[in-house]
N, C-alpha and C positions, 0 to 999 in steps of 0.2 A: 359484809358480802364482798367488798372489793378485796379485802385481805385474803379471803378464801380463793379468789380467782387470780391471785398474784402469780402463781406458778404457770397458770395457763397463759396469762398475758406475756410473761417472760418467754415462754416457749413460742408463742406466736410472733414475738419480736425477733427471736433468733431465726425462725422459719422465714420471716420477711427479709432478713438480712441475707440469708442464703439464696433466696429467690432473686433478690436484687443483684447479688454477685453472678448468679447464673445468667440473668438477662444482660448484664453488663458484658460478660464473656461472649455471649451469643452476638451481641451488638458489635463487639470488636471483631469477631470472626466474620461477620457479614461485611463490615467495612473493608477488611483485608481481602475478602473474596471479590468485592466490587472493584477495588483498586487493581487487583490482579487481572480481572476481566477487562478493565479499561486499558491497562498496559498491553494486554494481548491484542485487543482490538486496534490500538494505535499501531502496534507492530504490523498487524495484518494490513492496515490501510497503507502504511509506509511501503510494505513490500509490493502491494498492488500498484502504488504510484511509481515505484522503481521499475516494475515490469512494463507499465505503460510507457514510461520514458525510454526504457531500453528498446522497446518496439519502435517508437517514433524515431529514435536515433538510427536504428538499423534500416528503416525505410528511407530516411534521409540519405544515409550512406549509399544505399543502392541507387537511389534517384540521382545523387551527385555523380555517380559513375557514368550515367548516361550522358553527361556533359563532356566527357573526355573523348577525344578524337578516335583513339584506338578501340575504345569500347563501341563507339558508333559504327566503325568499320566492321567489327566482329558481328554485330547484329544485322547490319545491312547485307553482309555476305553469309551469315549463318555459320560462321567458323569459330574455332577455339572454344567449343562447348556452348556457344550462344545460339539461340534459335533465330531463325530468319524473321525479321520484322520489316514490313514495308516501310518505305521512307515516311509516309504520312503518319503511321502509328509511332514511329521513332521520334518524329518531330513533336507529336503530342506529348510524349514522355519527356522530351527535353524541355519543352515549354513548361510542363507541369513541375519538373524538377527546379527550374529557375524561379517559379512562383513560390514553391513551398520550402526551398532550401536557401536560407540567407547566405549571402557571401561572407566568408570568414576572413578576418584579418589575421594572417599567420604571424604577424609581429606581436600580437597581444598574447 
């Protein structure tokens, strides 16, 4: 009985080998797709962090300008493209700038 089914067993073994190769290939494709998605996600996170940092640095730059005398005069007088700011509001901005913008050591 076993000898009669020998061809069927061999055929089933070959089919199982092909099936195993197919599953192995699908598994490899899935791993590649996951790695690619992770890289893409990492790049998107990195770009978002860069954008946040860029915005923070831009805001700090603008705030630091409020500590300069000529900029303060422009805003107090509403001249050179600056809008008029009352002294009280300008003082608030200057104090806020001093709190949020660390002093830089230009020698470093």
